[in-house]
Each structure stands twice: as C-alpha cells, then as structure tokens.
C-alpha positions as CSV (number, residue, x, y, z in Angstrom):
1,M,25.9,78.6,80.5
2,F,29.2,77.1,79.3
3,G,30.2,80.6,78.3
4,A,30.2,81.7,81.9
5,L,32.5,78.8,82.8
6,D,34.8,79.7,79.9
7,V,35.0,83.3,81.2
8,S,35.8,82.2,84.7
9,V,38.4,79.7,83.6
10,S,40.1,82.4,81.5
11,G,40.2,84.6,84.6
12,L,41.7,81.7,86.7
13,V,44.4,81.2,84.1
14,A,45.2,84.9,83.9
15,Q,45.4,85.3,87.6
16,R,47.7,82.2,87.9
17,T,50.0,83.8,85.3
18,R,49.9,87.0,87.3
19,M,50.8,85.2,90.4
20,D,53.7,83.4,88.6
21,A,55.1,86.8,87.5
22,I,54.8,88.2,91.0
23,S,56.6,85.1,92.4
24,A,59.4,85.6,89.8
25,N,59.7,89.2,90.8
26,L,60.0,88.4,94.5
27,A,62.5,85.6,93.7
28,G,64.6,87.9,91.5
29,K,64.6,91.0,93.7
30,D,68.2,90.5,94.7
31,A,69.5,89.0,91.4
32,I,72.1,91.4,90.0
33,V,74.2,89.3,87.6
34,D,73.3,87.4,84.4
35,E,74.5,84.0,83.5
36,N,77.9,85.4,82.4
37,G,78.5,87.0,85.8
38,E,78.0,90.6,84.5
39,N,76.0,93.3,86.2
40,H,72.6,92.9,84.4
41,P,69.9,92.9,87.1
42,F,66.7,91.0,87.0
43,K,63.9,92.8,85.0
44,R,60.5,92.9,86.7
45,R,57.8,90.9,85.0
46,V,54.5,92.6,84.3
47,P,51.6,90.5,82.7
48,I,49.5,92.5,80.2
49,F,45.9,91.3,80.1
50,E,43.6,91.7,77.1
51,V,39.9,91.0,76.5
52,G,38.9,87.8,74.7
53,D,40.5,84.5,74.0
54,P,42.0,84.5,70.5
55,G,43.3,80.9,70.9
56,H,39.6,79.8,70.9
57,G,38.1,82.6,68.8
58,R,36.1,84.0,71.7
59,E,35.3,87.6,72.5
60,M,34.5,86.9,76.2
61,G,37.0,86.4,79.0
62,V,40.5,87.5,79.3
63,H,44.0,86.3,78.3
64,V,47.5,87.4,78.9
65,R,48.6,89.2,75.8
66,E,52.3,89.3,76.8
67,I,54.6,89.5,79.8
68,L,56.7,92.6,79.7
69,Q,60.1,92.8,81.2
70,Q,60.2,96.2,82.9
71,P,63.8,97.5,83.3
72,A,63.4,99.2,86.6
73,F,66.8,99.5,88.3
74,K,68.4,101.4,91.2
75,R,72.0,102.4,91.7
76,V,73.5,101.0,94.9
77,Y,76.5,102.7,96.4
78,D,79.0,100.1,97.6
79,P,82.6,100.8,96.4
80,K,83.8,97.5,97.8
81,H,81.3,95.4,95.9
82,P,83.1,93.4,93.1
83,L,80.6,94.6,90.5
84,A,80.8,98.3,91.5
85,D,81.9,100.7,88.9
86,K,85.4,101.9,89.8
87,R,84.6,105.5,89.1
88,T,81.3,105.9,90.8
89,G,81.4,103.0,93.3
90,T,77.9,102.0,92.3
91,Y,76.3,99.0,90.7
92,L,72.8,98.3,89.3
93,A,70.2,96.3,91.2
94,P,66.5,95.5,90.6
95,D,64.2,98.1,91.9
96,I,61.4,95.8,93.1
97,N,59.1,97.0,95.8
98,V,58.3,93.9,98.0
99,A,55.3,95.6,99.6
100,M,53.8,96.4,96.2
101,E,54.4,92.9,94.9
102,M,52.7,91.5,98.0
103,V,49.7,93.8,97.5
104,S,49.5,92.6,93.9
105,A,49.7,89.0,95.1
106,L,46.7,89.6,97.4
107,E,44.8,91.2,94.6
108,A,45.5,88.2,92.3
109,A,44.5,85.8,95.1
110,R,41.2,87.6,95.7
111,A,40.5,87.7,91.9
112,Y,41.3,84.0,91.7
113,E,38.9,83.3,94.6
114,A,36.2,85.3,93.0
115,N,36.5,83.3,89.8
116,I,36.3,80.1,91.8
117,T,33.1,81.4,93.4
118,V,31.6,82.1,90.0
119,V,32.5,78.6,88.7
120,E,30.8,77.0,91.8
121,A,27.7,79.2,91.3
122,T,27.6,78.3,87.6
123,K,27.9,74.6,88.4
124,S,25.1,74.9,90.9
125,M,22.8,76.6,88.3
126,M,23.6,73.9,85.8
127,N,22.8,71.2,88.2
128,T,19.5,72.9,89.2
129,S,18.6,73.3,85.5
130,L,19.3,69.6,84.8
131,R,17.1,68.6,87.8
132,L,14.3,70.7,86.4
133,L,14.5,69.0,83.0
134,A,14.6,65.5,84.5
C-alpha cells in the first residue's frame, strides 16, 4: 500500500519539476543576453523523466533524470538593435512557443491532479483497511 503512495509522490515531484521548467521557459522567452551583456539567448529547459527512483533504490515511480537545455534559437531581423550583427542586421533570440508551453503546463497540472487523486484514494483504502482490523 505504501508503494502506491511512493509512486504517486514521485509523480507529484516530477510534475512539479516539469512545471518549474515550463515557468522558466516562459520567463526567459525574451531573454537575449547573458550576464556579460553578450547575445547568448535563453536556452529552453526540457525535463527528461525516467522510470524508478534510484535515490531510494526503487523500481517503481518516476524521477527526473536530467533537465536538458535545448538551444532553440531564431534570427530576428532588426538592424537598429544594439546586438544586431552589423553585416546581417540580425540577432539571436529564444525560439520558445508560448502556446506549446501553456499546453505543456496544462498537461503537467492535469497529471499533478491525477496523482493527488491517487494519493487520496490510497489514503481512503488505508483508512478502511485499518477500520476493518480494529
């Protein structure tokens, strides 16, 4: 019974991490410079999930194996921009699709809600089992 709780909790943690990555992507969609003021646009964050929980030696559940930084850029033509290349009149900007990020956020929220529902159902079954034993 506790295994079901562990699986659901691992799903909750994974979806929270996914939502954090989506939030970072939306916040960085217009970031075109690094800390030195150079044209190095924000890199989109993509969490990679993997089965199991190696931190606790479990084969069930899910964990975030890594968070990739996806270098997806677009060239923006604006010759008057201070970061624009003098020859081409373009600069690099993050290529983050806000609509797709919002769809991913909805998916993560629904998955989070589903895991909460499983936790509540598991708690209810545990309470019923304890009442039967008493």
